[in-house]
C-alpha positions in Angstrom: -40.2 19.0 8.5 -41.9 16.4 6.4 -40.5 12.8 6.6 -41.3 9.8 4.5 -41.3 6.1 5.6 -42.0 2.7 4.2 -41.0 0.3 7.0 -44.3 -1.5 6.9 -43.5 -2.7 3.4 -41.5 -5.6 4.7 -39.3 -8.1 2.9 -39.6 -11.8 3.7 -35.9 -12.4 4.4 -34.6 -15.8 5.5 -33.7 -16.2 9.2 -30.2 -15.0 10.0 -30.0 -12.6 6.9 -27.4 -9.9 7.7 -29.4 -7.0 6.5 -31.0 -5.2 9.5 -34.5 -4.6 8.1 -35.9 -3.9 11.5 -33.9 -0.7 11.8 -36.4 1.2 9.8 -39.4 0.6 12.1 -37.2 1.3 15.1 -36.1 4.6 13.5 -39.6 5.8 12.8 -40.7 4.9 16.4 -37.7 6.8 17.8 -38.4 9.8 15.7 -41.9 9.9 17.1 -40.8 9.1 20.7 -38.3 11.9 20.7 -40.7 14.4 19.1 -38.6 15.0 16.0 -41.7 14.9 13.9 -45.4 15.0 14.6 -47.5 12.1 13.3 -49.0 14.5 10.7 -45.6 15.1 9.2 -44.8 11.4 8.7 -46.0 10.3 5.3 -46.1 7.0 3.3 -44.6 7.8 -0.2 -46.3 6.9 -3.4 -44.5 4.0 -5.2 -42.5 5.1 -8.2 -43.8 4.0 -11.6 -41.9 2.1 -14.2 -41.6 5.3 -16.2 -40.0 7.1 -13.3 -37.6 4.2 -12.7 -36.6 4.0 -16.4 -35.3 7.5 -16.4 -32.4 6.1 -14.4 -32.4 2.4 -15.2 -32.4 0.2 -18.3 -36.0 -0.8 -19.2 -34.9 -4.4 -19.7 -33.5 -4.6 -16.2 -36.7 -2.9 -14.8 -38.8 -5.5 -16.6 -36.8 -8.4 -15.1 -37.1 -7.0 -11.6 -40.8 -6.3 -11.9 -41.7 -9.6 -13.5 -39.5 -11.8 -11.4 -37.2 -12.7 -14.3 -33.9 -11.9 -12.6 -31.2 -14.5 -13.1 -29.8 -16.4 -10.1 -26.6 -14.4 -10.5 -28.5 -11.1 -10.5 -30.4 -12.1 -7.4 -27.1 -13.2 -5.7 -25.6 -9.8 -6.6 -28.5 -7.9 -5.1 -28.4 -10.0 -1.9 -32.1 -10.3 -1.4 -34.4 -13.1 -2.6 -36.9 -12.0 -5.3 -40.5 -11.6 -4.3 -43.4 -9.2 -5.1 -42.7 -7.6 -1.7 -39.2 -6.8 -2.8 -40.5 -4.9 -5.9 -43.0 -3.0 -3.8 -40.6 -2.1 -1.1 -38.0 -1.0 -3.7 -40.6 1.2 -5.4 -41.7 2.8 -2.0 -38.1 3.4 -0.8 -37.3 5.2 -4.1 -40.6 7.0 -3.8 -39.6 8.3 -0.4 -36.6 10.0 -1.8 -38.6 11.5 -4.6 -41.1 12.8 -2.1 -38.3 14.1 0.2 -36.8 16.0 -2.7 -40.1 17.6 -3.6 -40.6 18.6 0.0 -37.1 19.9 0.4 -37.7 22.2 -2.6 -40.7 23.6 -0.8 -39.4 23.6 2.8 -35.6 23.6 2.6 -35.0 20.2 4.2 -36.8 16.8 4.2 -35.8 13.2 4.8 -36.6 9.7 3.7 -36.3 7.3 6.6 -35.1 4.7 4.2 -33.3 5.0 0.8 -29.7 5.4 0.0 -29.6 2.5 -2.4 -26.5 3.8 -4.2 -25.1 0.5 -5.5 -27.8 0.0 -8.0 -26.5 0.9 -11.5 -28.3 1.5 -14.7 -28.7 -2.2 -15.7 -28.2 -4.1 -12.5 -28.7 -4.1 -8.7 -26.0 -4.9 -6.1 -25.3 -4.8 -2.4 -28.9 -4.8 -1.1 -29.8 -2.1 -3.7 -32.5 -2.8 -6.4 -33.3 0.6 -7.7 -31.1 3.7 -7.2 -33.4 6.2 -5.3 -31.1 9.2 -5.6 -30.9 8.8 -9.4 -34.6 8.2 -9.8 -35.3 11.3 -7.6 -32.9 13.5 -9.4 -34.4 12.6 -12.8 -37.9 13.0 -11.5 -37.3 16.6 -10.3 -35.5 17.4 -13.5 -38.4 16.0 -15.6 -40.8 18.1 -13.5 -38.8 21.3 -14.3 -38.2 21.9 -10.6 -34.4 21.6 -10.8 -31.7 21.8 -13.5 -28.6 20.8 -11.5 -28.4 18.3 -8.6 -25.6 17.3 -6.3 -25.5 13.9 -4.7 -23.2 13.9 -1.6 -22.7 10.3 -0.4 -21.2 9.7 3.0 -22.0 6.1 3.3 -18.8 4.1 4.0 -19.2 2.2 0.8 -18.7 4.0 -2.5 -21.8 5.1 -4.4 -20.7 3.2 -7.5 -24.2 2.8 -9.0 -24.9 6.5 -8.7 -21.5 7.4 -10.3 -22.2 5.0 -13.2 -25.7 6.3 -13.9 -24.5 9.9 -14.0 -21.0 9.4 -15.4 -21.7 11.4 -18.6 -24.2 13.8 -17.2 -22.9 17.2 -16.1 -26.3 18.2 -14.6 -25.7 15.8 -11.7 -22.6 16.2 -9.6 -21.6 13.1 -7.6 -19.4 13.1 -4.5 -18.5 9.9 -2.6 -16.6 9.8 0.7 -15.8 6.2 1.4 -13.4 3.5 2.5 -10.8 2.8 -0.2 -10.5 -0.9 0.7 -14.2 -1.5 1.3 -17.1 -2.8 -0.9 -17.5 -2.4 -3.8 -14.1 -3.6 -4.7 -14.4 -2.3 -8.2 -15.2 1.3 -7.9 -16.8 3.5 -10.5 -15.5 7.1 -10.8 -17.6 9.8 -9.2 -17.1 13.5 -10.0 -15.3 13.6 -6.7 -14.1 10.5 -4.8 -12.5 10.9 -1.4 -11.1 7.7 -0.1 -10.2 6.8 3.5 -7.8 4.2 4.7 -9.0 1.4 7.1 -9.2 2.7 10.6 -9.5 6.4 9.7 -10.6 8.4 12.7 -12.8 11.4 13.3 -10.5 14.2 12.1 -9.6 12.6 8.8 -13.3 11.6 8.2 -14.6 15.1 8.9 -12.0 16.8 6.8 -13.0 14.5 3.9 -16.7 15.2 4.3 -16.0 19.0 4.5 -14.0 18.8 1.3 -16.7 16.8 -0.5 -19.5 19.0 0.5 -17.7 22.2 -0.5 -16.9 20.6 -3.9 -20.6 19.8 -4.4 -21.6 23.3 -3.5 -18.9 25.0 -5.7 -20.0 26.9 -8.8 -22.2 26.2 -10.6 -24.4 25.9 -7.6 -26.8 23.0 -7.6 -30.6 23.6 -7.2 -30.8 20.6 -4.8 -28.6 18.4 -2.8 -29.4 14.7 -2.1 -27.4 13.7 1.0 -26.8 10.0 1.4 -25.9 10.0 5.0 -25.0 6.4 6.1 -24.5 5.1 9.6 -21.8 2.6 8.6 -18.7 4.8 9.1 -19.4 4.2 12.8 -16.5 2.6 14.7 -18.5 -0.4 15.8 -20.1 -1.2 12.4 -19.5 -4.8 11.2 -18.9 -3.7 7.6 -17.4 -0.2 8.0 -13.7 -0.7 8.7 -13.4 3.0 9.9 -13.0 4.3 13.5 -15.5 7.2 13.5 -17.3 8.0 16.7 -21.0 8.7 17.1 -20.1 12.3 18.1 -18.2 12.8 14.9 -21.1 11.6 12.8 -23.3 14.2 14.4 -20.7 16.8 13.6 -20.7 15.4 10.0 -24.5 15.9 9.7 -24.3 19.4 11.2 -21.6 20.3 8.8 -23.4 19.1 5.7 -26.7 20.8 6.6 -24.9 24.1 7.6 -22.9 24.3 4.4 -26.0 23.7 2.2 -28.1 26.2 4.2 -25.3 28.8 3.9 -25.3 28.3 0.2 -29.1 28.4 0.0 -29.4 24.9 -1.4 -32.3 22.6 -0.2 -31.4 19.2 1.1 -33.2 15.8 0.9 -31.5 13.2 3.1 -31.7 9.4 2.9 -30.4 7.0 5.5 -28.3 4.4 3.6 -26.4 1.7 5.3 -25.6 0.7 8.9 -24.6 -2.8 10.2 -23.6 -2.5 13.8 -23.9 -5.7 15.8 -26.4 -3.9 18.1 -29.0 -2.5 15.7 -29.7 0.2 18.3 -26.3 1.7 17.6 -27.2 2.1 13.9 -30.6 3.5 14.7 -29.0 6.0 17.1 -26.8 7.4 14.2 -29.9 7.7 11.9 -31.9 9.4 14.6 -29.0 11.9 15.1 -29.1 12.6 11.3 -32.9 13.2 11.5 -32.4 15.5 14.5 -29.9 17.6 12.7 -32.2 17.7 9.6 -35.0 19.0 11.8 -32.8 21.7 13.3 -31.7 22.8 9.9 -35.3 22.8 8.6 -36.3 25.0 11.5 -33.5 27.4 10.8 -34.2 27.4 7.1 -37.9 28.2 7.8 -37.0 31.0 10.3 -34.6 32.6 7.8 -37.1 32.3 4.9 -39.9 33.9 7.0 -37.6 36.7 8.3 -36.7 37.7 4.7 -40.3 37.9 3.5 -41.4 41.4 2.6 
């Protein structure tokens, strides 16, 4: 399975900033240490171009980001200080999901060890999200003629409001969001399917919601590709999650998503999305488990594909 990373494109964040940027390097190291991927299957993605970004985002917004002309209010809404490094990191993170989607179309499953920037809407960024990698990737593969219909299944604890807004009038991209009803963003944007969970929701309720969402995404007409925004923040110990979902249940979640997609014959590209546990190791462990399940699904996909060759 091919994986894509950009953790060495670092953001200069002020001391004490609550975004756990270090989780990405820790995740890549854990993937290597556990043998979930060989060094030769870990790739640095190409940065997405302005043209690729503008298929999903307003050109005027892209210009303000690239040229450092965001207003103070826009910067506050994103939650990161502007810098050239922010632009490059955002391009590479989106590039990782584009590359993972292309790899998934060839191999069945692939993963971006970053991404999941689902709060970025067409003309603005929000909630640590500058460019919407799922939207950019879906548009890229459609433009290349590799897919016609895409499903985005978002299991981050926060609603994928930006993704929903970008695709609100586009029947070629089906959006599903499983999230906390009382959590950020406090003004939701309607997805094709929104499944909302009350504060404190436990494993059974969470897994039932995910199963419902995945099956809705894979209902007719069947998508050519699924982008799975996984998320570590439904975890019971996450600072921003407000749910009571155990690590074991999140592993079951991942297994369920990959199994349903594999059964339907739909390739999956997965991104990591959020995670804010006080101990960053807890967040990394959830992401590692997602990559592990992706690798297992990729192996099964490959075995089945080979066994059906004439």
